[in-house]
N, C-alpha and C positions, 0 to 999 in steps of 0.2 A: 504494500500500500504506500506508494511514493509518487503519486500523481502531482508533480509540482506545477503542471500546466494550470491546474485549478487555482493556484495561489498567484496573485498579481503582485510581483515584487517591484513594479514600476510606479507604484502609487506613492508620491512624496510623503504624505501623512503617515503611511505605514512604515516607511523607511525612517522617518524622523522619530517615531515612537520607539523603534528598535525591535519590532515584532519579528520573531524567528519562525520560519516555516519548518515543521517537523515531518508531517506526512499528510497525505490525502488520497482517497480512493474509495470507490464503492459506497459513496454517500457518507463517508466519515472523514474528519480532518482533525489535526492537532497542531497547535501553534504555541509559542512560549514568549514570555517577556520577563527580563530581569528588572525588578522594580528599583529604579534609581530615584534620586531626589526630585528630578523633574516630573516624575509620575505621581507625586504625592500632593495631598491637599493640606489645608492648614492644621489638620489634626495628625499629620505625619503618617497617614495611611494612603493606600491607593485611591486616586481620584475616581469618582464614579464614572466619569467620561472615559477614562482609560479602561476600566472594567467593561463598560458597554462597547467600546471599540473592539476589544478582544472578542467578545461574544458575537458582535456583528460580523467581524471578519471570519471567524472560524465557522459560523453557520453558513455564510455565503460560500466559502470554499467547499464545505461539505456538500451543499446543494449543487454547486458548479461541477463537482467531481462526477456527477451523474450525467452531465451533458457536455462532452468535449467540444461540441460545435458552438457552444454559447460564447459570445464575445465578452460576456461579463454578466453581472446581475445587479439589481438595485433592490434595496430594502423597501418593502411595501409596508410592513408592520413589524414591531418588535416590542415584547414585554419582558422586563427584567426584574428579578427579585434579588435584592442584596441580602445575604445571610449573615456575613461577618466581614470585618475589615481585612483587606490585603495589607500585610505588615511590611514596613520599609525593609529593603534588603533581601526580600524573598524572590524566588522564581515562581511566576504564575504560569500554569499550564491550562490552556483552554482547549476543550474538545467539543466537536460538533457532530451532529448526526442528522441527516436528511431522512425523515421518517415517512415522507410521502412526496410524490412529484406528479405534475401534470405536464403537458407539452410546453407550458409557458411559466410554470411556477414550481418552487420547491418550498416545502414546509419543514422547518428544522427546529432542533433544540440544541442548547449549548450549556456548558458548565465551565466555570473557572475554579480551579483548586490551587492551593499553594504546595510547596515542597513537603509539607507535613500531612498532605492529603486532606486538609481542611477545605470544605466546600465554601467558597467565597460568594458565588453568585450563580444563578440559573436564568435561562432565557428561552423564549419561544420566538420564532421569527418566520416571516413569509418573504420570499425573494422572487422577483420576476426576472426571468432570463432575458437578456438583450442580445441581439444578433451582431450588432456592430459596437465597436468601442465608442464611448461617449464623445471623444474628441473628433470622431469621424462624422458626427451628426451636427447639423446646424442648431444653434441654441434657439430655444423658443422664448419668445419674449413678450 
């Protein structure tokens, strides 16, 4: 299970965060992030936006791993539950699973855990496959 085509490493925001691709294939994906000072909020724990980004990316990759012809995917809906804080200096592991797909959509779930196997957050998401890269389409305005 190492379908790196499903993971888009050319997205500047993903690069800036330091998200690491681990594996993807058959509707599943795993990514990681070493929590550094720039990922923390004022309480010195992982910022909720960082956790949600991990969940969004890992679920999208899981969904995209089922359709190698997809040029990408966009998040249609996402619900996140935060269970406990991601502590400074830990490695977060995000896993995603596409539990259903149609010709145009993937329905996914994701989890973020830390190195001690503590469950940090869970999410459900719906992703729409797109056939062309966003930069290849004219902006609607």
